[in-house]
C-alpha positions as protocol buffer text, in pm:
chain_id: "A"
residue {
  index: 1
  type: MET
  ca { x: 3159 y: 114 z: -3820 }
}
residue {
  index: 2
  type: ILE
  ca { x: 3205 y: -287 z: -3641 }
}
residue {
  index: 3
  type: TRP
  ca { x: 3001 y: -255 z: -3323 }
}
residue {
  index: 4
  type: LYS
  ca { x: 3070 y: -516 z: -3013 }
}
residue {
  index: 5
  type: ASN
  ca { x: 2761 y: -744 z: -3045 }
}
residue {
  index: 6
  type: THR
  ca { x: 2569 y: -672 z: -2730 }
}
residue {
  index: 7
  type: VAL
  ca { x: 2198 y: -730 z: -2641 }
}
residue {
  index: 8
  type: ASN
  ca { x: 2060 y: -563 z: -2366 }
}
residue {
  index: 9
  type: PHE
  ca { x: 1694 y: -549 z: -2273 }
}
residue {
  index: 10
  type: ILE
  ca { x: 1524 y: -240 z: -2424 }
}
residue {
  index: 11
  type: GLY
  ca { x: 1654 y: 104 z: -2290 }
}
residue {
  index: 12
  type: CYS
  ca { x: 1890 y: -81 z: -1991 }
}
residue {
  index: 13
  type: ASP
  ca { x: 2198 y: 56 z: -2181 }
}
residue {
  index: 14
  type: ALA
  ca { x: 2385 y: 251 z: -1885 }
}
residue {
  index: 15
  type: GLU
  ca { x: 2721 y: 222 z: -1784 }
}
residue {
  index: 16
  type: TYR
  ca { x: 2766 y: 5 z: -1455 }
}
residue {
  index: 17
  type: ALA
  ca { x: 2911 y: 304 z: -1228 }
}
residue {
  index: 18
  type: GLU
  ca { x: 2578 y: 497 z: -1335 }
}
residue {
  index: 19
  type: ALA
  ca { x: 2303 y: 290 z: -1317 }
}
residue {
  index: 20
  type: GLU
  ca { x: 2119 y: 188 z: -993 }
}
residue {
  index: 21
  type: VAL
  ca { x: 1941 y: -98 z: -1153 }
}
residue {
  index: 22
  type: VAL
  ca { x: 2152 y: -388 z: -1253 }
}
residue {
  index: 23
  type: ILE
  ca { x: 1972 y: -662 z: -1452 }
}
residue {
  index: 24
  type: PHE
  ca { x: 2157 y: -1027 z: -1443 }
}
residue {
  index: 25
  type: GLY
  ca { x: 1994 y: -1363 z: -1586 }
}
residue {
  index: 26
  type: ALA
  ca { x: 2051 y: -1678 z: -1408 }
}
residue {
  index: 27
  type: PRO
  ca { x: 2013 y: -1981 z: -1646 }
}
residue {
  index: 28
  type: PHE
  ca { x: 1969 y: -2276 z: -1490 }
}
residue {
  index: 29
  type: ASP
  ca { x: 1697 y: -2496 z: -1456 }
}
residue {
  index: 30
  type: SER
  ca { x: 1893 y: -2824 z: -1334 }
}
residue {
  index: 31
  type: THR
  ca { x: 1603 y: -2890 z: -1051 }
}
residue {
  index: 32
  type: THR
  ca { x: 1288 y: -2876 z: -1284 }
}
residue {
  index: 33
  type: SER
  ca { x: 1032 y: -3107 z: -1208 }
}
residue {
  index: 34
  type: PHE
  ca { x: 808 y: -3117 z: -1554 }
}
residue {
  index: 35
  type: ARG
  ca { x: 921 y: -2913 z: -1830 }
}
residue {
  index: 36
  type: PRO
  ca { x: 1285 y: -2779 z: -1893 }
}
residue {
  index: 37
  type: GLY
  ca { x: 1338 y: -2486 z: -2091 }
}
residue {
  index: 38
  type: THR
  ca { x: 1431 y: -2177 z: -1856 }
}
residue {
  index: 39
  type: ARG
  ca { x: 1763 y: -2169 z: -1902 }
}
residue {
  index: 40
  type: PHE
  ca { x: 1677 y: -1956 z: -2246 }
}
residue {
  index: 41
  type: ALA
  ca { x: 1462 y: -1739 z: -2127 }
}
residue {
  index: 42
  type: GLY
  ca { x: 1735 y: -1432 z: -2035 }
}
residue {
  index: 43
  type: GLN
  ca { x: 1854 y: -1428 z: -2383 }
}
residue {
  index: 44
  type: SER
  ca { x: 1466 y: -1442 z: -2487 }
}
residue {
  index: 45
  type: VAL
  ca { x: 1294 y: -1186 z: -2328 }
}
residue {
  index: 46
  type: ARG
  ca { x: 1633 y: -924 z: -2422 }
}
residue {
  index: 47
  type: ASN
  ca { x: 1590 y: -1041 z: -2795 }
}
residue {
  index: 48
  type: ASP
  ca { x: 1193 y: -978 z: -2757 }
}
residue {
  index: 49
  type: SER
  ca { x: 1209 y: -668 z: -2581 }
}
residue {
  index: 50
  type: TYR
  ca { x: 1303 y: -491 z: -2905 }
}
residue {
  index: 51
  type: GLY
  ca { x: 907 y: -575 z: -2974 }
}
residue {
  index: 52
  type: LEU
  ca { x: 850 y: -298 z: -2649 }
}
residue {
  index: 53
  type: GLU
  ca { x: 864 y: 52 z: -2611 }
}
residue {
  index: 54
  type: ILE
  ca { x: 1025 y: 268 z: -2330 }
}
residue {
  index: 55
  type: TYR
  ca { x: 722 y: 412 z: -2240 }
}
residue {
  index: 56
  type: SER
  ca { x: 419 y: 303 z: -2023 }
}
residue {
  index: 57
  type: PRO
  ca { x: 85 y: 404 z: -2115 }
}
residue {
  index: 58
  type: TYR
  ca { x: 0 y: 199 z: -1751 }
}
residue {
  index: 59
  type: GLN
  ca { x: 177 y: 396 z: -1524 }
}
residue {
  index: 60
  type: ASP
  ca { x: 220 y: 730 z: -1814 }
}
residue {
  index: 61
  type: LYS
  ca { x: 586 y: 697 z: -1751 }
}
residue {
  index: 62
  type: GLU
  ca { x: 899 y: 576 z: -1960 }
}
residue {
  index: 63
  type: LEU
  ca { x: 1254 y: 409 z: -1810 }
}
residue {
  index: 64
  type: PRO
  ca { x: 1478 y: 647 z: -1761 }
}
residue {
  index: 65
  type: GLU
  ca { x: 1797 y: 709 z: -1930 }
}
residue {
  index: 66
  type: ASN
  ca { x: 2121 y: 586 z: -1783 }
}
residue {
  index: 67
  type: VAL
  ca { x: 1993 y: 387 z: -1495 }
}
residue {
  index: 68
  type: VAL
  ca { x: 1959 y: 75 z: -1578 }
}
residue {
  index: 69
  type: TYR
  ca { x: 2255 y: -164 z: -1666 }
}
residue {
  index: 70
  type: ASP
  ca { x: 2230 y: -560 z: -1821 }
}
residue {
  index: 71
  type: CYS
  ca { x: 2525 y: -727 z: -1747 }
}
residue {
  index: 72
  type: GLY
  ca { x: 2390 y: -1000 z: -1965 }
}
residue {
  index: 73
  type: ASP
  ca { x: 2315 y: -1405 z: -1819 }
}
residue {
  index: 74
  type: LEU
  ca { x: 2616 y: -1535 z: -1546 }
}
residue {
  index: 75
  type: GLU
  ca { x: 2827 y: -1826 z: -1718 }
}
residue {
  index: 76
  type: LEU
  ca { x: 2690 y: -2034 z: -1462 }
}
residue {
  index: 77
  type: ALA
  ca { x: 2827 y: -2400 z: -1313 }
}
residue {
  index: 78
  type: ILE
  ca { x: 2710 y: -2739 z: -1444 }
}
residue {
  index: 79
  type: GLY
  ca { x: 2589 y: -3045 z: -1210 }
}
residue {
  index: 80
  type: SER
  ca { x: 2627 y: -2842 z: -944 }
}
residue {
  index: 81
  type: SER
  ca { x: 2347 y: -2663 z: -780 }
}
residue {
  index: 82
  type: GLU
  ca { x: 2484 y: -2557 z: -441 }
}
residue {
  index: 83
  type: LYS
  ca { x: 2786 y: -2386 z: -669 }
}
residue {
  index: 84
  type: VAL
  ca { x: 2500 y: -2240 z: -895 }
}
residue {
  index: 85
  type: LEU
  ca { x: 2356 y: -2068 z: -591 }
}
residue {
  index: 86
  type: GLU
  ca { x: 2707 y: -1955 z: -468 }
}
residue {
  index: 87
  type: GLN
  ca { x: 2813 y: -1743 z: -811 }
}
residue {
  index: 88
  type: ILE
  ca { x: 2434 y: -1586 z: -772 }
}
residue {
  index: 89
  type: ARG
  ca { x: 2496 y: -1461 z: -410 }
}
residue {
  index: 90
  type: GLU
  ca { x: 2827 y: -1321 z: -517 }
}
residue {
  index: 91
  type: CYS
  ca { x: 2706 y: -1169 z: -788 }
}
residue {
  index: 92
  type: THR
  ca { x: 2422 y: -1029 z: -573 }
}
residue {
  index: 93
  type: GLU
  ca { x: 2629 y: -942 z: -289 }
}
residue {
  index: 94
  type: SER
  ca { x: 2819 y: -730 z: -561 }
}
residue {
  index: 95
  type: ILE
  ca { x: 2551 y: -513 z: -678 }
}
residue {
  index: 96
  type: LEU
  ca { x: 2434 y: -472 z: -347 }
}
residue {
  index: 97
  type: LYS
  ca { x: 2796 y: -370 z: -205 }
}
residue {
  index: 98
  type: ASN
  ca { x: 2781 y: -66 z: -527 }
}
residue {
  index: 99
  type: GLY
  ca { x: 2481 y: 53 z: -382 }
}
residue {
  index: 100
  type: LYS
  ca { x: 2265 y: -91 z: -670 }
}
residue {
  index: 101
  type: LEU
  ca { x: 1950 y: -309 z: -706 }
}
residue {
  index: 102
  type: PRO
  ca { x: 1992 y: -615 z: -852 }
}
residue {
  index: 103
  type: PHE
  ca { x: 1700 y: -763 z: -1107 }
}
residue {
  index: 104
  type: MET
  ca { x: 1817 y: -1111 z: -1181 }
}
residue {
  index: 105
  type: ILE
  ca { x: 1611 y: -1302 z: -1449 }
}
residue {
  index: 106
  type: GLY
  ca { x: 1591 y: -1668 z: -1422 }
}
residue {
  index: 107
  type: GLY
  ca { x: 1586 y: -1970 z: -1474 }
}
residue {
  index: 108
  type: GLU
  ca { x: 1380 y: -2148 z: -1216 }
}
residue {
  index: 109
  type: HIS
  ca { x: 1302 y: -2018 z: -884 }
}
residue {
  index: 110
  type: LEU
  ca { x: 1562 y: -2206 z: -720 }
}
residue {
  index: 111
  type: VAL
  ca { x: 1765 y: -1924 z: -846 }
}
residue {
  index: 112
  type: THR
  ca { x: 1633 y: -1692 z: -607 }
}
residue {
  index: 113
  type: LEU
  ca { x: 1788 y: -1803 z: -307 }
}
residue {
  index: 114
  type: GLY
  ca { x: 2113 y: -1744 z: -415 }
}
residue {
  index: 115
  type: SER
  ca { x: 2029 y: -1361 z: -423 }
}
residue {
  index: 116
  type: VAL
  ca { x: 1809 y: -1413 z: -102 }
}
residue {
  index: 117
  type: ARG
  ca { x: 2061 y: -1550 z: 94 }
}
residue {
  index: 118
  type: ALA
  ca { x: 2311 y: -1199 z: -9 }
}
residue {
  index: 119
  type: ALA
  ca { x: 1975 y: -976 z: 61 }
}
residue {
  index: 120
  type: ALA
  ca { x: 1900 y: -1111 z: 408 }
}
residue {
  index: 121
  type: GLU
  ca { x: 2315 y: -1100 z: 502 }
}
residue {
  index: 122
  type: ARG
  ca { x: 2272 y: -735 z: 446 }
}
residue {
  index: 123
  type: TYR
  ca { x: 1914 y: -683 z: 563 }
}
residue {
  index: 124
  type: PRO
  ca { x: 1858 y: -923 z: 802 }
}
residue {
  index: 125
  type: ASP
  ca { x: 1528 y: -791 z: 907 }
}
residue {
  index: 126
  type: MET
  ca { x: 1405 y: -815 z: 522 }
}
residue {
  index: 127
  type: HIS
  ca { x: 1080 y: -925 z: 448 }
}
residue {
  index: 128
  type: ILE
  ca { x: 1020 y: -1146 z: 103 }
}
residue {
  index: 129
  type: ILE
  ca { x: 683 y: -1075 z: -155 }
}
residue {
  index: 130
  type: HIS
  ca { x: 629 y: -1376 z: -348 }
}
residue {
  index: 131
  type: PHE
  ca { x: 365 y: -1415 z: -640 }
}
residue {
  index: 132
  type: ASP
  ca { x: 341 y: -1747 z: -771 }
}
residue {
  index: 133
  type: ALA
  ca { x: 127 y: -2031 z: -865 }
}
residue {
  index: 134
  type: HIS
  ca { x: 327 y: -2303 z: -584 }
}
residue {
  index: 135
  type: THR
  ca { x: 404 y: -2284 z: -248 }
}
residue {
  index: 136
  type: ASP
  ca { x: 707 y: -2386 z: -267 }
}
residue {
  index: 137
  type: LEU
  ca { x: 776 y: -2460 z: 88 }
}
residue {
  index: 138
  type: ARG
  ca { x: 830 y: -2802 z: 78 }
}
residue {
  index: 139
  type: GLU
  ca { x: 1111 y: -2996 z: 288 }
}
residue {
  index: 140
  type: ASP
  ca { x: 1203 y: -3175 z: 63 }
}
residue {
  index: 141
  type: TYR
  ca { x: 1157 y: -3284 z: -324 }
}
residue {
  index: 142
  type: LEU
  ca { x: 1236 y: -3688 z: -375 }
}
residue {
  index: 143
  type: GLY
  ca { x: 1459 y: -3624 z: -115 }
}
residue {
  index: 144
  type: VAL
  ca { x: 1660 y: -3289 z: -239 }
}
residue {
  index: 145
  type: LYS
  ca { x: 1637 y: -3005 z: -65 }
}
residue {
  index: 146
  type: LEU
  ca { x: 1735 y: -2757 z: -293 }
}
residue {
  index: 147
  type: SER
  ca { x: 1492 y: -2771 z: -570 }
}
residue {
  index: 148
  type: HIS
  ca { x: 1243 y: -2568 z: -679 }
}
residue {
  index: 149
  type: ALA
  ca { x: 963 y: -2682 z: -528 }
}
residue {
  index: 150
  type: CYS
  ca { x: 1176 y: -2614 z: -180 }
}
residue {
  index: 151
  type: VAL
  ca { x: 1288 y: -2228 z: -240 }
}
residue {
  index: 152
  type: ILE
  ca { x: 1067 y: -2063 z: -31 }
}
residue {
  index: 153
  type: ARG
  ca { x: 1104 y: -2294 z: 288 }
}
residue {
  index: 154
  type: ARG
  ca { x: 1516 y: -2246 z: 224 }
}
residue {
  index: 155
  type: CYS
  ca { x: 1458 y: -1892 z: 195 }
}
residue {
  index: 156
  type: TRP
  ca { x: 1223 y: -1882 z: 520 }
}
residue {
  index: 157
  type: GLU
  ca { x: 1529 y: -2040 z: 685 }
}
residue {
  index: 158
  type: VAL
  ca { x: 1755 y: -1863 z: 569 }
}
residue {
  index: 159
  type: LEU
  ca { x: 1547 y: -1516 z: 720 }
}
residue {
  index: 160
  type: GLY
  ca { x: 1555 y: -1734 z: 1035 }
}
residue {
  index: 161
  type: MET
  ca { x: 1911 y: -1803 z: 1067 }
}
residue {
  index: 162
  type: GLN
  ca { x: 2062 y: -1431 z: 952 }
}
residue {
  index: 163
  type: ASP
  ca { x: 1797 y: -1253 z: 1211 }
}
residue {
  index: 164
  type: LYS
  ca { x: 1781 y: -1499 z: 1499 }
}
residue {
  index: 165
  type: SER
  ca { x: 1628 y: -1205 z: 1771 }
}
residue {
  index: 166
  type: LYS
  ca { x: 1292 y: -1203 z: 1514 }
}
residue {
  index: 167
  type: SER
  ca { x: 1116 y: -1529 z: 1351 }
}
residue {
  index: 168
  type: ALA
  ca { x: 1132 y: -1546 z: 1034 }
}
residue {
  index: 169
  type: ASP
  ca { x: 770 y: -1645 z: 1060 }
}
residue {
  index: 170
  type: GLY
  ca { x: 508 y: -1388 z: 894 }
}
residue {
  index: 171
  type: ARG
  ca { x: 786 y: -1228 z: 678 }
}
residue {
  index: 172
  type: ILE
  ca { x: 742 y: -1383 z: 408 }
}
residue {
  index: 173
  type: HIS
  ca { x: 397 y: -1291 z: 226 }
}
residue {
  index: 174
  type: GLN
  ca { x: 295 y: -1558 z: -50 }
}
residue {
  index: 175
  type: PHE
  ca { x: 21 y: -1461 z: -290 }
}
residue {
  index: 176
  type: GLY
  ca { x: -174 y: -1638 z: -608 }
}
residue {
  index: 177
  type: ILE
  ca { x: -55 y: -1957 z: -465 }
}
residue {
  index: 178
  type: ARG
  ca { x: -296 y: -2256 z: -600 }
}
residue {
  index: 179
  type: SER
  ca { x: -72 y: -2561 z: -625 }
}
residue {
  index: 180
  type: GLY
  ca { x: 126 y: -2772 z: -334 }
}
residue {
  index: 181
  type: GLU
  ca { x: 79 y: -3064 z: -88 }
}
residue {
  index: 182
  type: LYS
  ca { x: -170 y: -3033 z: 198 }
}
residue {
  index: 183
  type: VAL
  ca { x: 117 y: -3074 z: 456 }
}
residue {
  index: 184
  type: GLU
  ca { x: 241 y: -2701 z: 269 }
}
residue {
  index: 185
  type: PHE
  ca { x: -51 y: -2550 z: 301 }
}
residue {
  index: 186
  type: ASP
  ca { x: -124 y: -2680 z: 654 }
}
residue {
  index: 187
  type: TRP
  ca { x: 252 y: -2521 z: 756 }
}
residue {
  index: 188
  type: ALA
  ca { x: 156 y: -2194 z: 611 }
}
residue {
  index: 189
  type: ARG
  ca { x: -141 y: -2143 z: 747 }
}
residue {
  index: 190
  type: GLU
  ca { x: -11 y: -2214 z: 1067 }
}
residue {
  index: 191
  type: GLY
  ca { x: 164 y: -1881 z: 1046 }
}
residue {
  index: 192
  type: HIS
  ca { x: 507 y: -1989 z: 948 }
}
residue {
  index: 193
  type: THR
  ca { x: 404 y: -1774 z: 591 }
}
residue {
  index: 194
  type: ASP
  ca { x: 178 y: -1494 z: 512 }
}
residue {
  index: 195
  type: PHE
  ca { x: -55 y: -1646 z: 294 }
}
residue {
  index: 196
  type: HIS
  ca { x: -276 y: -1520 z: 47 }
}
residue {
  index: 197
  type: PRO
  ca { x: -365 y: -1832 z: -146 }
}
residue {
  index: 198
  type: PHE
  ca { x: -595 y: -1805 z: -542 }
}
residue {
  index: 199
  type: THR
  ca { x: -529 y: -1412 z: -568 }
}
residue {
  index: 200
  type: LEU
  ca { x: -371 y: -1088 z: -477 }
}
residue {
  index: 201
  type: ASP
  ca { x: -642 y: -965 z: -236 }
}
residue {
  index: 202
  type: GLY
  ca { x: -489 y: -823 z: 67 }
}
residue {
  index: 203
  type: LEU
  ca { x: -146 y: -696 z: -119 }
}
residue {
  index: 204
  type: ASP
  ca { x: -234 y: -333 z: -3 }
}
residue {
  index: 205
  type: LYS
  ca { x: -308 y: -389 z: 348 }
}
residue {
  index: 206
  type: VAL
  ca { x: 75 y: -612 z: 331 }
}
residue {
  index: 207
  type: LEU
  ca { x: 236 y: -280 z: 169 }
}
residue {
  index: 208
  type: GLU
  ca { x: 140 y: -104 z: 431 }
}
residue {
  index: 209
  type: GLN
  ca { x: 211 y: -315 z: 701 }
}
residue {
  index: 210
  type: ILE
  ca { x: 590 y: -386 z: 604 }
}
residue {
  index: 211
  type: GLY
  ca { x: 599 y: -29 z: 568 }
}
residue {
  index: 212
  type: ASP
  ca { x: 964 y: 81 z: 534 }
}
residue {
  index: 213
  type: ALA
  ca { x: 1093 y: -291 z: 628 }
}
residue {
  index: 214
  type: PRO
  ca { x: 1357 y: -382 z: 331 }
}
residue {
  index: 215
  type: VAL
  ca { x: 1206 y: -593 z: 53 }
}
residue {
  index: 216
  type: TYR
  ca { x: 1294 y: -845 z: -175 }
}
residue {
  index: 217
  type: PHE
  ca { x: 1056 y: -953 z: -419 }
}
residue {
  index: 218
  type: THR
  ca { x: 1014 y: -1278 z: -639 }
}
residue {
  index: 219
  type: VAL
  ca { x: 786 y: -1326 z: -920 }
}
residue {
  index: 220
  type: ASP
  ca { x: 702 y: -1646 z: -1041 }
}
residue {
  index: 221
  type: LEU
  ca { x: 561 y: -1588 z: -1355 }
}
residue {
  index: 222
  type: ASP
  ca { x: 293 y: -1904 z: -1324 }
}
residue {
  index: 223
  type: VAL
  ca { x: 89 y: -1709 z: -1100 }
}
residue {
  index: 224
  type: MET
  ca { x: -86 y: -1611 z: -1408 }
}
residue {
  index: 225
  type: ASP
  ca { x: -290 y: -1857 z: -1574 }
}
residue {
  index: 226
  type: PRO
  ca { x: -181 y: -2052 z: -1855 }
}
residue {
  index: 227
  type: SER
  ca { x: -405 y: -1933 z: -2095 }
}
residue {
  index: 228
  type: VAL
  ca { x: -223 y: -1561 z: -2052 }
}
residue {
  index: 229
  type: PHE
  ca { x: 127 y: -1772 z: -2024 }
}
residue {
  index: 230
  type: PRO
  ca { x: 140 y: -2134 z: -2128 }
}
residue {
  index: 231
  type: GLY
  ca { x: 538 y: -2111 z: -2145 }
}
residue {
  index: 232
  type: THR
  ca { x: 664 y: -2218 z: -1807 }
}
residue {
  index: 233
  type: GLY
  ca { x: 750 y: -2580 z: -1666 }
}
residue {
  index: 234
  type: THR
  ca { x: 453 y: -2639 z: -1483 }
}
residue {
  index: 235
  type: PRO
  ca { x: 150 y: -2453 z: -1575 }
}
residue {
  index: 236
  type: GLU
  ca { x: -131 y: -2462 z: -1352 }
}
residue {
  index: 237
  type: PRO
  ca { x: -505 y: -2357 z: -1459 }
}
residue {
  index: 238
  type: GLY
  ca { x: -695 y: -2094 z: -1242 }
}
residue {
  index: 239
  type: GLY
  ca { x: -430 y: -1817 z: -1245 }
}
residue {
  index: 240
  type: ILE
  ca { x: -431 y: -1458 z: -1170 }
}
residue {
  index: 241
  type: ASP
  ca { x: -470 y: -1215 z: -1556 }
}
residue {
  index: 242
  type: PHE
  ca { x: -171 y: -1015 z: -1741 }
}
residue {
  index: 243
  type: LEU
  ca { x: -367 y: -734 z: -1599 }
}
residue {
  index: 244
  type: THR
  ca { x: -379 y: -818 z: -1274 }
}
residue {
  index: 245
  type: ALA
  ca { x: -34 y: -922 z: -1266 }
}
residue {
  index: 246
  type: MET
  ca { x: 99 y: -597 z: -1419 }
}
residue {
  index: 247
  type: ARG
  ca { x: -49 y: -391 z: -1158 }
}
residue {
  index: 248
  type: GLY
  ca { x: 41 y: -608 z: -859 }
}
residue {
  index: 249
  type: VAL
  ca { x: 402 y: -628 z: -940 }
}
residue {
  index: 250
  type: THR
  ca { x: 424 y: -249 z: -1016 }
}
residue {
  index: 251
  type: LYS
  ca { x: 237 y: -147 z: -713 }
}
residue {
  index: 252
  type: VAL
  ca { x: 496 y: -378 z: -529 }
}
residue {
  index: 253
  type: CYS
  ca { x: 763 y: -198 z: -673 }
}
residue {
  index: 254
  type: GLU
  ca { x: 638 y: 156 z: -644 }
}
residue {
  index: 255
  type: ARG
  ca { x: 502 y: 147 z: -294 }
}
residue {
  index: 256
  type: VAL
  ca { x: 799 y: -88 z: -105 }
}
residue {
  index: 257
  type: ASN
  ca { x: 1153 y: -44 z: 4 }
}
residue {
  index: 258
  type: LEU
  ca { x: 1266 y: -229 z: -237 }
}
residue {
  index: 259
  type: ILE
  ca { x: 1645 y: -382 z: -217 }
}
residue {
  index: 260
  type: GLY
  ca { x: 1658 y: -667 z: -481 }
}
residue {
  index: 261
  type: CYS
  ca { x: 1383 y: -855 z: -706 }
}
residue {
  index: 262
  type: ASP
  ca { x: 1331 y: -1107 z: -988 }
}
residue {
  index: 263
  type: VAL
  ca { x: 1136 y: -1259 z: -1266 }
}
residue {
  index: 264
  type: ASN
  ca { x: 1157 y: -1620 z: -1325 }
}
residue {
  index: 265
  type: GLU
  ca { x: 1010 y: -1929 z: -1458 }
}
residue {
  index: 266
  type: LEU
  ca { x: 969 y: -1816 z: -1807 }
}
residue {
  index: 267
  type: CYS
  ca { x: 1022 y: -2152 z: -2003 }
}
residue {
  index: 268
  type: PRO
  ca { x: 1041 y: -2027 z: -2412 }
}
residue {
  index: 269
  type: PRO
  ca { x: 1039 y: -2370 z: -2592 }
}
residue {
  index: 270
  type: CYS
  ca { x: 715 y: -2438 z: -2430 }
}
residue {
  index: 271
  type: ASP
  ca { x: 567 y: -2141 z: -2627 }
}
residue {
  index: 272
  type: PRO
  ca { x: 691 y: -2176 z: -2960 }
}
residue {
  index: 273
  type: THR
  ca { x: 422 y: -1870 z: -3084 }
}
residue {
  index: 274
  type: GLY
  ca { x: 599 y: -1628 z: -2815 }
}
residue {
  index: 275
  type: ALA
  ca { x: 325 y: -1471 z: -2659 }
}
residue {
  index: 276
  type: SER
  ca { x: 416 y: -1602 z: -2310 }
}
residue {
  index: 277
  type: THR
  ca { x: 776 y: -1424 z: -2401 }
}
residue {
  index: 278
  type: ALA
  ca { x: 591 y: -1145 z: -2427 }
}
residue {
  index: 279
  type: VAL
  ca { x: 420 y: -1112 z: -2179 }
}
residue {
  index: 280
  type: ALA
  ca { x: 751 y: -1169 z: -1989 }
}
residue {
  index: 281
  type: CYS
  ca { x: 894 y: -863 z: -2122 }
}
residue {
  index: 282
  type: LYS
  ca { x: 620 y: -626 z: -2025 }
}
residue {
  index: 283
  type: ILE
  ca { x: 598 y: -732 z: -1664 }
}
residue {
  index: 284
  type: ILE
  ca { x: 975 y: -703 z: -1665 }
}
residue {
  index: 285
  type: ARG
  ca { x: 888 y: -377 z: -1831 }
}
residue {
  index: 286
  type: GLU
  ca { x: 647 y: -260 z: -1606 }
}
residue {
  index: 287
  type: MET
  ca { x: 878 y: -354 z: -1279 }
}
residue {
  index: 288
  type: LEU
  ca { x: 1214 y: -153 z: -1431 }
}
residue {
  index: 289
  type: ILE
  ca { x: 961 y: 204 z: -1509 }
}
residue {
  index: 290
  type: ALA
  ca { x: 792 y: 159 z: -1159 }
}
residue {
  index: 291
  type: VAL
  ca { x: 1127 y: 108 z: -963 }
}
residue {
  index: 292
  type: THR
  ca { x: 1337 y: 363 z: -1168 }
}
residue {
  index: 293
  type: ASN
  ca { x: 1111 y: 632 z: -1113 }
}
residue {
  index: 294
  type: ARG
  ca { x: 996 y: 609 z: -770 }
}
residue {
  index: 295
  type: LYS
  ca { x: 1016 y: 918 z: -556 }
}
């Protein structure tokens, strides 16, 4: 028999109606400031995921059947960042409206803003947990406000606009940061974000403080050291190792009231060995297993 050609992330072949988690790809890298190619991440991780098992020996759990639906990559507009963000917002909004968890695979980090816009409309009191090498807090990058270098600053603005009774300050929790302009570090340390540079130290305390508040989780894979993850557009030495990253993302997905998440900044052409794609696949698998096995 001849079957329809469909490549999903391994184990993510539920029907949409029965799924609790919905994966979609956002193949966009038009504001990349150094090495482009993150638009190819979604298809790369889907193909390479078949080198994995659905069982995690780290968590001693499997990815449950009929829980995750992978709808593939969005067909995004070319030439307009705002149009792309609106398409991502609409997709995320639809998934949330159906009572499911949106799980986006970027793409460059600007794609997070589209999902955050949708999530904040539904959950105006939400928090954001952000793993990254870079602050992403610039007011603009070379005069452009919609840039991967500015995405967390734009997210901070969204949180402030959606809940005017509650300041956005302190509701974005940043970990692993080790690169940015001095003004970005200063702005974060003034209390605009909950700032934890260089490592994931303090994550347990933050998770306790957040409690049951809704959380959007964004993972820029360059939080890991380039010796572990060279396949990214802006590699930054001094990052965390794979096991630290894996345990960190698992902890977040297990313990918070997660309402949306994304994994971004894998650039497959920057690592022809495929090692970085394998790392990304495993991070995604651990996140999916953690979030689908929550009690």
